[in-house]
N, CA, C and O atoms as CSV, one atom per row, in Angstrom:
chain,resi,resn,atom,element,x,y,z
A,1,MET,N,N,0.851,-1.169,0.000
A,1,MET,CA,C,0.000,0.000,0.000
A,1,MET,C,C,0.900,1.236,0.000
A,1,MET,O,O,1.866,1.300,0.760
A,2,ASP,N,N,0.592,2.194,-0.831
A,2,ASP,CA,C,1.412,3.405,-0.881
A,2,ASP,C,C,1.073,4.319,0.301
A,2,ASP,O,O,0.041,4.144,0.949
A,3,LEU,N,N,1.937,5.284,0.576
A,3,LEU,CA,C,1.812,6.154,1.736
A,3,LEU,C,C,0.484,6.907,1.748
A,3,LEU,O,O,-0.180,6.971,2.782
A,4,ARG,N,N,0.097,7.470,0.620
A,4,ARG,CA,C,-1.133,8.270,0.557
A,4,ARG,C,C,-2.361,7.420,0.909
A,4,ARG,O,O,-3.241,7.867,1.644
A,5,THR,N,N,-2.410,6.204,0.383
A,5,THR,CA,C,-3.526,5.302,0.682
A,5,THR,C,C,-3.502,4.907,2.150
A,5,THR,O,O,-4.542,4.881,2.807
A,6,GLY,N,N,-2.317,4.600,2.664
A,6,GLY,CA,C,-2.188,4.236,4.064
A,6,GLY,C,C,-2.661,5.346,4.992
A,6,GLY,O,O,-3.338,5.081,5.985
A,7,MET,N,N,-2.308,6.581,4.674
A,7,MET,CA,C,-2.750,7.711,5.485
A,7,MET,C,C,-4.261,7.877,5.423
A,7,MET,O,O,-4.894,8.211,6.425
A,8,ALA,N,N,-4.841,7.645,4.246
A,8,ALA,CA,C,-6.306,7.736,4.109
A,8,ALA,C,C,-6.998,6.668,4.955
A,8,ALA,O,O,-8.028,6.938,5.572
A,9,VAL,N,N,-6.437,5.459,4.986
A,9,VAL,CA,C,-6.996,4.387,5.812
A,9,VAL,C,C,-6.914,4.772,7.289
A,9,VAL,O,O,-7.894,4.630,8.020
A,10,LEU,N,N,-5.756,5.256,7.731
A,10,LEU,CA,C,-5.609,5.670,9.124
A,10,LEU,C,C,-6.580,6.789,9.477
A,10,LEU,O,O,-7.173,6.776,10.556
A,11,GLU,N,N,-6.747,7.742,8.590
A,11,GLU,CA,C,-7.667,8.848,8.837
A,11,GLU,C,C,-9.098,8.339,8.975
A,11,GLU,O,O,-9.834,8.782,9.857
A,12,THR,N,N,-9.489,7.420,8.114
A,12,THR,CA,C,-10.845,6.855,8.177
A,12,THR,C,C,-11.057,6.112,9.494
A,12,THR,O,O,-12.091,6.272,10.144
A,13,LEU,N,N,-10.083,5.304,9.881
A,13,LEU,CA,C,-10.185,4.583,11.153
A,13,LEU,C,C,-10.267,5.542,12.332
A,13,LEU,O,O,-11.079,5.347,13.236
A,14,ALA,N,N,-9.432,6.572,12.328
A,14,ALA,CA,C,-9.397,7.522,13.432
A,14,ALA,C,C,-10.689,8.317,13.533
A,14,ALA,O,O,-11.132,8.643,14.634
A,15,ARG,N,N,-11.296,8.632,12.395
A,15,ARG,CA,C,-12.580,9.346,12.431
A,15,ARG,C,C,-13.664,8.468,13.039
A,15,ARG,O,O,-14.528,8.958,13.767
A,16,ALA,N,N,-13.621,7.170,12.743
A,16,ALA,CA,C,-14.613,6.238,13.288
A,16,ALA,C,C,-14.372,5.993,14.771
A,16,ALA,O,O,-15.320,5.933,15.555
A,17,ASP,N,N,-13.107,5.852,15.160
A,17,ASP,CA,C,-12.748,5.571,16.553
A,17,ASP,C,C,-11.297,5.985,16.760
A,17,ASP,O,O,-10.383,5.350,16.233
A,18,GLY,N,N,-11.088,7.040,17.521
A,18,GLY,CA,C,-9.748,7.578,17.734
A,18,GLY,C,C,-8.766,6.558,18.295
A,18,GLY,O,O,-7.604,6.525,17.889
A,19,SER,N,N,-9.226,5.728,19.223
A,19,SER,CA,C,-8.337,4.725,19.817
A,19,SER,C,C,-7.885,3.697,18.792
A,19,SER,O,O,-6.726,3.281,18.781
A,20,THR,N,N,-8.803,3.295,17.939
A,20,THR,CA,C,-8.448,2.338,16.884
A,20,THR,C,C,-7.446,2.950,15.926
A,20,THR,O,O,-6.460,2.311,15.559
A,21,GLY,N,N,-7.692,4.183,15.520
A,21,GLY,CA,C,-6.765,4.868,14.624
A,21,GLY,C,C,-5.384,4.980,15.228
A,21,GLY,O,O,-4.386,4.760,14.542
A,22,TRP,N,N,-5.312,5.322,16.513
A,22,TRP,CA,C,-4.027,5.458,17.203
A,22,TRP,C,C,-3.299,4.117,17.259
A,22,TRP,O,O,-2.103,4.042,16.976
A,23,THR,N,N,-4.013,3.072,17.620
A,23,THR,CA,C,-3.403,1.744,17.748
A,23,THR,C,C,-2.881,1.240,16.413
A,23,THR,O,O,-1.772,0.711,16.344
A,24,VAL,N,N,-3.660,1.394,15.356
A,24,VAL,CA,C,-3.227,0.958,14.024
A,24,VAL,C,C,-2.026,1.779,13.565
A,24,VAL,O,O,-1.100,1.235,12.963
A,25,MET,N,N,-2.031,3.082,13.842
A,25,MET,CA,C,-0.908,3.937,13.460
A,25,MET,C,C,0.380,3.476,14.143
A,25,MET,O,O,1.433,3.413,13.508
A,26,ILE,N,N,0.296,3.155,15.432
A,26,ILE,CA,C,1.485,2.702,16.162
A,26,ILE,C,C,2.037,1.432,15.531
A,26,ILE,O,O,3.243,1.320,15.312
A,27,GLY,N,N,1.157,0.471,15.236
A,27,GLY,CA,C,1.600,-0.780,14.631
A,27,GLY,C,C,2.122,-0.601,13.218
A,27,GLY,O,O,3.074,-1.268,12.810
A,28,ALA,N,N,1.499,0.298,12.473
A,28,ALA,CA,C,1.879,0.485,11.076
A,28,ALA,C,C,3.191,1.250,10.916
A,28,ALA,O,O,3.872,1.104,9.901
A,29,GLU,N,N,3.552,2.065,11.913
A,29,GLU,CA,C,4.758,2.880,11.737
A,29,GLU,C,C,6.044,2.137,12.093
A,29,GLU,O,O,7.130,2.585,11.725
A,30,THR,N,N,5.943,1.025,12.793
A,30,THR,CA,C,7.136,0.312,13.239
A,30,THR,C,C,8.098,-0.027,12.106
A,30,THR,O,O,9.288,0.259,12.232
A,31,PRO,N,N,7.642,-0.623,11.005
A,31,PRO,CA,C,8.601,-0.913,9.928
A,31,PRO,C,C,9.279,0.350,9.382
A,31,PRO,O,O,10.441,0.309,8.978
A,32,HIS,N,N,8.555,1.459,9.372
A,32,HIS,CA,C,9.133,2.711,8.877
A,32,HIS,C,C,10.232,3.207,9.819
A,32,HIS,O,O,11.268,3.697,9.370
A,33,LEU,N,N,9.998,3.076,11.123
A,33,LEU,CA,C,11.032,3.483,12.082
A,33,LEU,C,C,12.226,2.546,12.018
A,33,LEU,O,O,13.374,2.989,12.065
A,34,LEU,N,N,11.956,1.252,11.911
A,34,LEU,CA,C,13.059,0.291,11.833
A,34,LEU,C,C,13.846,0.446,10.530
A,34,LEU,O,O,15.011,0.056,10.459
A,35,ALA,N,N,13.223,1.005,9.517
A,35,ALA,CA,C,13.920,1.224,8.249
A,35,ALA,C,C,15.043,2.252,8.396
A,35,ALA,O,O,15.893,2.371,7.513
A,36,LEU,N,N,15.052,2.988,9.496
A,36,LEU,CA,C,16.137,3.935,9.749
A,36,LEU,C,C,17.412,3.216,10.186
A,36,LEU,O,O,18.495,3.802,10.183
A,37,LEU,N,N,17.279,1.951,10.560
A,37,LEU,CA,C,18.451,1.148,10.910
A,37,LEU,C,C,19.208,0.755,9.646
A,37,LEU,O,O,18.721,0.933,8.530
A,38,SER,N,N,20.391,0.225,9.842
A,38,SER,CA,C,21.125,-0.271,8.676
A,38,SER,C,C,20.350,-1.443,8.070
A,38,SER,O,O,19.585,-2.111,8.766
A,39,ARG,N,N,20.548,-1.686,6.788
A,39,ARG,CA,C,19.837,-2.773,6.109
A,39,ARG,C,C,20.134,-4.121,6.764
A,39,ARG,O,O,19.240,-4.956,6.896
A,40,ASP,N,N,21.375,-4.336,7.170
A,40,ASP,CA,C,21.760,-5.585,7.807
A,40,ASP,C,C,20.977,-5.806,9.110
A,40,ASP,O,O,20.468,-6.898,9.361
A,41,ARG,N,N,20.892,-4.767,9.919
A,41,ARG,CA,C,20.172,-4.880,11.191
A,41,ARG,C,C,18.675,-5.086,10.949
A,41,ARG,O,O,18.039,-5.903,11.615
A,42,PHE,N,N,18.121,-4.341,9.993
A,42,PHE,CA,C,16.702,-4.481,9.639
A,42,PHE,C,C,16.407,-5.921,9.217
A,42,PHE,O,O,15.432,-6.518,9.672
A,43,ASP,N,N,17.246,-6.470,8.353
A,43,ASP,CA,C,17.056,-7.848,7.877
A,43,ASP,C,C,17.142,-8.857,9.016
A,43,ASP,O,O,16.409,-9.846,9.013
A,44,LYS,N,N,18.020,-8.629,9.989
A,44,LYS,CA,C,18.137,-9.542,11.133
A,44,LYS,C,C,16.863,-9.518,11.980
A,44,LYS,O,O,16.417,-10.560,12.462
A,45,ILE,N,N,16.288,-8.353,12.159
A,45,ILE,CA,C,15.058,-8.240,12.949
A,45,ILE,C,C,13.919,-9.017,12.293
A,45,ILE,O,O,13.133,-9.672,12.979
A,46,TYR,N,N,13.831,-8.944,10.965
A,46,TYR,CA,C,12.740,-9.603,10.243
A,46,TYR,C,C,13.139,-10.968,9.676
A,46,TYR,O,O,12.408,-11.525,8.856
A,47,ALA,N,N,14.265,-11.507,10.088
A,47,ALA,CA,C,14.753,-12.774,9.533
A,47,ALA,C,C,13.786,-13.934,9.746
A,47,ALA,O,O,13.685,-14.810,8.888
A,48,ALA,N,N,13.077,-13.958,10.863
A,48,ALA,CA,C,12.155,-15.067,11.146
A,48,ALA,C,C,10.756,-14.833,10.592
A,48,ALA,O,O,9.882,-15.686,10.745
A,49,GLY,N,N,10.532,-13.690,9.951
A,49,GLY,CA,C,9.220,-13.402,9.382
A,49,GLY,C,C,8.709,-12.041,9.814
A,49,GLY,O,O,9.391,-11.318,10.540
A,50,PRO,N,N,7.507,-11.688,9.369
A,50,PRO,CA,C,6.995,-10.343,9.611
A,50,PRO,C,C,6.394,-10.122,11.006
A,50,PRO,O,O,6.092,-8.986,11.372
A,51,ASP,N,N,6.221,-11.183,11.779
A,51,ASP,CA,C,5.596,-11.046,13.098
A,51,ASP,C,C,6.630,-10.602,14.132
A,51,ASP,O,O,7.160,-11.415,14.889
A,52,VAL,N,N,6.900,-9.324,14.149
A,52,VAL,CA,C,7.911,-8.737,15.033
A,52,VAL,C,C,7.198,-7.854,16.053
A,52,VAL,O,O,6.339,-7.048,15.694
A,53,VAL,N,N,7.551,-8.007,17.305
A,53,VAL,CA,C,6.993,-7.169,18.360
A,53,VAL,C,C,8.070,-6.167,18.777
A,53,VAL,O,O,9.191,-6.542,19.121
A,54,VAL,N,N,7.707,-4.905,18.739
A,54,VAL,CA,C,8.630,-3.841,19.117
A,54,VAL,C,C,7.969,-3.038,20.226
A,54,VAL,O,O,6.790,-2.696,20.128
A,55,ALA,N,N,8.705,-2.741,21.260
A,55,ALA,CA,C,8.176,-1.943,22.360
A,55,ALA,C,C,9.112,-0.788,22.635
A,55,ALA,O,O,10.315,-0.873,22.387
A,56,GLY,N,N,8.568,0.264,23.135
A,56,GLY,CA,C,9.385,1.423,23.465
A,56,GLY,C,C,8.485,2.605,23.743
A,56,GLY,O,O,7.262,2.474,23.807
A,57,ALA,N,N,9.088,3.737,23.902
A,57,ALA,CA,C,8.322,4.947,24.176
A,57,ALA,C,C,9.062,6.150,23.601
A,57,ALA,O,O,10.292,6.199,23.570
A,58,PHE,N,N,8.289,7.088,23.162
A,58,PHE,CA,C,8.825,8.369,22.744
A,58,PHE,C,C,8.333,9.391,23.752
A,58,PHE,O,O,7.143,9.430,24.066
A,59,ALA,N,N,9.211,10.199,24.251
A,59,ALA,CA,C,8.833,11.218,25.213
A,59,ALA,C,C,9.323,12.574,24.713
A,59,ALA,O,O,10.394,12.672,24.115
A,60,PRO,N,N,8.544,13.602,24.958
A,60,PRO,CA,C,8.983,14.935,24.550
A,60,PRO,C,C,10.346,15.256,25.148
A,60,PRO,O,O,10.604,14.972,26.317
A,61,GLN,N,N,11.203,15.841,24.348
A,61,GLN,CA,C,12.550,16.168,24.805
A,61,GLN,C,C,12.785,17.670,24.894
A,61,GLN,O,O,13.916,18.118,25.084
A,62,GLY,N,N,11.729,18.434,24.759
A,62,GLY,CA,C,11.894,19.883,24.789
A,62,GLY,C,C,10.861,20.519,25.692
A,62,GLY,O,O,10.219,19.845,26.498
A,63,ARG,N,N,10.709,21.798,25.552
A,63,ARG,CA,C,9.746,22.534,26.353
A,63,ARG,C,C,8.886,23.353,25.408
A,63,ARG,O,O,9.399,24.018,24.508
A,64,ALA,N,N,7.594,23.304,25.612
A,64,ALA,CA,C,6.660,24.098,24.823
A,64,ALA,C,C,6.083,25.177,25.732
A,64,ALA,O,O,5.096,24.937,26.428
A,65,PRO,N,N,6.684,26.353,25.733
A,65,PRO,CA,C,6.254,27.381,26.684
A,65,PRO,C,C,4.866,27.940,26.404
A,65,PRO,O,O,4.230,28.475,27.312
A,66,GLY,N,N,4.385,27.831,25.179
A,66,GLY,CA,C,3.047,28.320,24.864
A,66,GLY,C,C,2.983,29.831,24.777
A,66,GLY,O,O,3.962,30.538,25.016
A,67,LEU,N,N,1.806,30.296,24.429
A,67,LEU,CA,C,1.564,31.725,24.292
A,67,LEU,C,C,0.700,32.190,25.450
A,67,LEU,O,O,-0.336,31.585,25.727
A,68,PRO,N,N,1.109,33.263,26.137
A,68,PRO,CA,C,0.291,33.752,27.243
A,68,PRO,C,C,-1.008,34.364,26.718
A,68,PRO,O,O,-0.993,35.165,25.783
A,69,VAL,N,N,-2.117,33.986,27.322
A,69,VAL,CA,C,-3.417,34.541,26.962
A,69,VAL,C,C,-4.217,34.755,28.238
A,69,VAL,O,O,-3.911,34.180,29.282
A,70,THR,N,N,-5.238,35.585,28.140
A,70,THR,CA,C,-6.167,35.778,29.253
A,70,THR,C,C,-7.528,35.305,28.796
A,70,THR,O,O,-8.057,35.771,27.787
A,71,MET,N,N,-8.092,34.368,29.554
A,71,MET,CA,C,-9.410,33.837,29.224
A,71,MET,C,C,-10.312,33.974,30.435
A,71,MET,O,O,-10.012,33.453,31.509
A,72,HIS,N,N,-11.412,34.674,30.254
A,72,HIS,CA,C,-12.377,34.859,31.344
A,72,HIS,C,C,-11.705,35.432,32.589
A,72,HIS,O,O,-12.033,35.055,33.714
A,73,GLY,N,N,-10.763,36.348,32.374
A,73,GLY,CA,C,-10.089,37.000,33.475
A,73,GLY,C,C,-8.954,36.208,34.107
A,73,GLY,O,O,-8.355,36.669,35.079
A,74,HIS,N,N,-8.639,35.012,33.573
A,74,HIS,CA,C,-7.571,34.180,34.122
A,74,HIS,C,C,-6.416,34.093,33.136
A,74,HIS,O,O,-6.617,33.915,31.935
A,75,ARG,N,N,-5.195,34.222,33.669
A,75,ARG,CA,C,-4.013,34.050,32.825
A,75,ARG,C,C,-3.772,32.568,32.600
A,75,ARG,O,O,-3.882,31.769,33.530
A,76,THR,N,N,-3.447,32.202,31.382
A,76,THR,CA,C,-3.119,30.816,31.059
A,76,THR,C,C,-2.186,30.831,29.859
A,76,THR,O,O,-1.854,31.899,29.345
A,77,ARG,N,N,-1.769,29.679,29.415
A,77,ARG,CA,C,-0.938,29.573,28.218
A,77,ARG,C,C,-1.584,28.563,27.276
A,77,ARG,O,O,-2.166,27.571,27.716
A,78,VAL,N,N,-1.478,28.822,26.005
A,78,VAL,CA,C,-2.005,27.920,24.992
A,78,VAL,C,C,-0.832,27.385,24.191
A,78,VAL,O,O,-0.025,28.152,23.665
A,79,ILE,N,N,-0.743,26.069,24.101
A,79,ILE,CA,C,0.286,25.436,23.274
A,79,ILE,C,C,-0.252,25.421,21.854
A,79,ILE,O,O,-1.229,24.729,21.568
A,80,VAL,N,N,0.366,26.164,20.978
A,80,VAL,CA,C,-0.100,26.319,19.610
A,80,VAL,C,C,-0.020,24.990,18.862
A,80,VAL,O,O,0.987,24.287,18.931
A,81,GLY,N,N,-1.098,24.656,18.143
A,81,GLY,CA,C,-1.101,23.455,17.325
A,81,GLY,C,C,-1.620,22.229,18.045
A,81,GLY,O,O,-1.726,21.163,17.439
A,82,VAL,N,N,-1.946,22.351,19.313
A,82,VAL,CA,C,-2.490,21.206,20.058
A,82,VAL,C,C,-3.865,21.603,20.573
A,82,VAL,O,O,-3.969,22.287,21.591
A,83,PRO,N,N,-4.938,21.175,19.872
A,83,PRO,CA,C,-6.286,21.565,20.275
A,83,PRO,C,C,-6.584,21.164,21.718
A,83,PRO,O,O,-6.277,20.050,22.142
A,84,GLY,N,N,-7.179,22.081,22.455
A,84,GLY,CA,C,-7.568,21.801,23.821
A,84,GLY,C,C,-6.418,21.759,24.812
A,84,GLY,O,O,-6.564,21.224,25.910
A,85,SER,N,N,-5.277,22.318,24.435
A,85,SER,CA,C,-4.101,22.222,25.304
A,85,SER,C,C,-3.923,23.488,26.131
A,85,SER,O,O,-3.007,24.272,25.881
A,86,LEU,N,N,-4.768,23.684,27.083
A,86,LEU,CA,C,-4.635,24.829,27.970
A,86,LEU,C,C,-3.841,24.407,29.198
A,86,LEU,O,O,-4.223,23.480,29.913
A,87,VAL,N,N,-2.755,25.086,29.427
A,87,VAL,CA,C,-1.897,24.768,30.565
A,87,VAL,C,C,-1.929,25.956,31.508
A,87,VAL,O,O,-1.502,27.047,31.131
A,88,GLY,N,N,-2.420,25.775,32.713
A,88,GLY,CA,C,-2.514,26.856,33.674
A,88,GLY,C,C,-1.157,27.428,34.028
A,88,GLY,O,O,-0.158,26.710,34.083
A,89,VAL,N,N,-1.136,28.732,34.267
A,89,VAL,CA,C,0.112,29.408,34.634
A,89,VAL,C,C,0.123,29.661,36.119
A,89,VAL,O,O,1.085,30.223,36.643
């Protein structure tokens, strides 16, 4: 499946059920992340077949200070680009 089609499938799943879309996205991206490894290492991981389990975590490595705003008389910060991300000051 090409990238554009894959993204359309993920979008459709996520619109129907956000949790399903998220779970499928996590599983579908693993080969793409592993493709950043050397070809030799990638081939060793998949040597026994396509049923590979990968675990790990990505954590933010920076700081998003946000933009100061006043809402209903209260100071807060809004992280731009993240809907609903109001962080109290």
